[in-house]
Backbone bond lengths (Angstrom), bond angles and torsions (degrees), N, CA, C in turn:
res aa  C-N    CA-C-N  psi(-1)  N-CA   C-N-CA  omega(-1)  CA-C   N-CA-C  phi
1 M - - - 1.442 - - 1.520 111.86 -
2 S 1.323 117.71 -31.34 1.462 118.19 -178.72 1.528 111.25 -66.13
3 D 1.340 117.94 -29.60 1.462 119.85 177.41 1.523 111.04 -62.88
4 R 1.318 117.09 -40.88 1.457 120.86 177.42 1.522 110.90 -66.59
5 R 1.322 116.31 -40.11 1.464 120.47 179.64 1.528 109.75 -64.14
6 V 1.310 117.05 -40.81 1.469 121.28 177.99 1.523 110.52 -64.98
7 A 1.331 116.93 -45.53 1.469 120.46 179.64 1.529 110.91 -62.51
8 R 1.329 117.04 -41.78 1.464 120.71 177.90 1.528 110.43 -62.53
9 G 1.330 116.38 -40.68 1.463 120.66 177.51 1.518 112.16 -62.88
10 Q 1.331 116.55 -39.26 1.460 120.43 177.99 1.524 111.03 -64.95
11 L 1.318 116.82 -41.12 1.469 120.05 177.73 1.525 110.46 -64.38
12 D 1.336 116.72 -40.76 1.465 120.00 177.47 1.524 110.99 -61.63
13 E 1.336 117.30 -36.48 1.466 121.60 178.77 1.527 111.28 -66.50
14 L 1.320 117.62 -26.92 1.464 121.37 174.78 1.523 111.63 -81.50
15 L 1.328 115.75 -38.49 1.458 120.18 -175.81 1.522 112.78 -71.52
16 E 1.309 117.62 -40.55 1.463 120.98 -175.10 1.531 112.54 -57.69
17 P 1.325 119.67 -51.96 1.467 117.96 178.80 1.528 113.30 -70.88
18 S 1.330 117.91 -20.92 1.466 119.95 -179.14 1.529 112.27 -66.61
19 E 1.309 117.27 -15.26 1.460 121.78 178.15 1.532 112.01 -87.20
20 R 1.328 117.47 -8.73 1.462 121.38 -178.27 1.526 111.11 -82.81
21 P 1.338 116.35 148.69 1.465 119.34 175.34 1.530 110.05 -62.64
22 G 1.302 116.24 139.14 1.459 121.03 176.76 1.517 114.72 83.55
23 V 1.328 117.95 -0.27 1.468 121.38 178.70 1.524 107.88 -113.80
24 T 1.322 116.06 128.12 1.457 121.04 179.25 1.521 109.39 -124.00
25 V 1.312 116.34 129.06 1.462 122.52 174.50 1.514 106.40 -117.97
26 R 1.332 115.79 126.43 1.463 120.95 179.99 1.522 109.10 -126.48
27 V 1.329 115.39 136.36 1.461 122.82 -179.41 1.519 108.90 -96.35
28 I 1.322 115.90 136.77 1.463 121.27 174.94 1.528 107.33 -106.35
29 P 1.327 117.30 112.11 1.470 120.43 -179.64 1.529 111.40 -64.20
30 F 1.320 115.99 149.51 1.458 121.23 179.56 1.517 113.01 -65.53
31 D 1.323 117.84 -25.39 1.461 120.52 -174.23 1.529 114.46 -89.74
32 V 1.331 117.99 15.55 1.460 121.23 178.84 1.527 109.28 -77.27
33 D 1.331 116.35 123.34 1.464 120.74 178.09 1.520 110.90 -72.40
34 G 1.327 116.31 143.82 1.455 121.20 174.29 1.516 115.18 81.02
35 F 1.326 117.97 3.92 1.458 119.20 -178.27 1.520 112.59 -93.20
36 A 1.315 117.97 -25.99 1.465 121.01 -178.26 1.520 110.67 -56.60
37 G 1.293 115.59 131.67 1.457 120.74 178.86 1.511 114.33 83.14
38 A 1.312 117.43 -0.34 1.465 119.56 178.62 1.523 109.43 -68.39
39 S 1.302 115.99 141.55 1.457 119.25 177.84 1.516 108.55 -117.09
40 A 1.306 115.81 158.90 1.455 120.06 -179.19 1.517 109.13 -126.64
41 A 1.314 115.94 125.40 1.457 120.83 177.01 1.520 108.79 -82.34
42 L 1.322 115.78 146.10 1.454 121.39 -179.77 1.515 108.28 -128.94
43 L 1.317 115.97 129.31 1.456 121.93 179.28 1.516 108.25 -118.50
44 Y 1.331 116.92 126.14 1.461 121.75 177.90 1.517 107.66 -114.37
45 A 1.329 116.35 120.33 1.461 121.72 179.38 1.522 108.44 -113.67
46 G 1.317 116.44 112.04 1.461 121.20 -179.47 1.520 110.57 -115.87
47 G 1.309 114.88 159.15 1.454 119.78 -179.68 1.514 111.68 -149.88
48 R 1.306 115.98 -160.15 1.463 121.44 -177.94 1.520 113.04 -68.08
49 V 1.332 116.43 -30.16 1.467 120.71 -178.40 1.533 107.61 -107.32
50 P 1.344 117.57 99.44 1.465 120.44 -174.27 1.519 114.90 -56.05
51 V 1.323 118.06 -30.98 1.459 119.98 -178.74 1.535 111.73 -64.98
52 L 1.329 117.03 -19.32 1.457 121.08 178.89 1.528 113.45 -95.09
53 D 1.336 116.74 1.07 1.458 120.07 177.82 1.528 109.31 -57.69
54 T 1.307 115.76 147.74 1.458 121.57 -175.62 1.520 110.10 -130.18
55 V 1.311 115.46 141.66 1.463 121.68 173.31 1.516 107.25 -120.47
56 Q 1.322 115.83 128.86 1.465 120.60 177.48 1.510 107.78 -121.14
57 K 1.317 116.00 128.36 1.456 121.90 179.50 1.517 107.60 -121.32
58 D 1.337 115.77 131.16 1.460 118.39 174.91 1.526 108.08 -57.56
59 T 1.291 116.19 134.27 1.457 119.68 -172.56 1.521 112.42 -89.03
60 V 1.295 113.53 157.29 1.467 122.02 173.81 1.523 108.13 -127.25
61 E 1.341 115.35 40.02 1.462 120.14 -176.77 1.519 112.37 -58.58
62 W 1.319 117.73 -32.15 1.457 121.16 -178.79 1.521 110.84 -60.32
63 A 1.337 117.93 -25.93 1.455 121.45 -175.98 1.524 112.91 -101.32
64 S 1.326 117.69 -7.30 1.459 119.90 -171.70 1.523 112.74 -105.50
65 L 1.322 114.14 158.54 1.458 120.70 172.46 1.523 109.08 -72.72
66 E 1.305 117.03 155.82 1.457 121.60 173.82 1.535 108.81 -61.86
67 P 1.343 118.49 161.65 1.462 120.35 -176.80 1.537 115.08 -56.47
68 A 1.321 119.24 -47.07 1.476 120.46 -178.31 1.533 111.97 -63.44
69 P 1.347 119.65 -48.47 1.462 119.05 176.07 1.535 112.43 -63.14
70 S 1.329 117.27 -29.86 1.466 119.97 176.75 1.523 110.40 -65.37
71 R 1.354 116.85 -44.91 1.474 120.17 177.55 1.527 110.42 -63.01
72 D 1.332 116.64 -41.93 1.469 120.16 178.26 1.524 110.63 -59.75
73 F 1.323 116.28 -43.55 1.465 121.01 179.21 1.527 110.66 -60.31
74 L 1.341 116.73 -46.38 1.462 120.59 -178.96 1.522 111.00 -65.80
75 H 1.339 117.90 -40.28 1.473 121.13 176.22 1.541 110.17 -60.39
76 R 1.323 116.55 -46.54 1.466 121.63 -179.26 1.528 110.21 -61.71
77 L 1.313 116.90 -43.89 1.457 120.87 179.85 1.525 111.00 -63.70
78 A 1.332 117.00 -43.61 1.466 120.94 178.98 1.531 110.71 -62.25
79 T 1.320 116.75 -38.73 1.461 120.85 179.40 1.527 111.10 -65.96
80 E 1.328 116.50 -38.44 1.461 121.09 -179.59 1.524 112.00 -68.22
81 L 1.324 116.52 -24.86 1.462 119.73 179.34 1.517 109.19 -76.62
């Protein structure tokens, strides 16, 4: 049972910030063709003012659900656990 509780907690940690302005969480379904082996580059740009630091990640929007269906999926999964 603790494994389910941990998994539910992890989903909640994804869902909570997804409700904030400027935060987007997108789910990539397992059945998307051509996604296996895809890699994502990450660029971190920091400076003197940490609040202005920026992270840019190459996107995989073509393979992901829109934000609202992604949140719905995560809510449904958390409920099933």
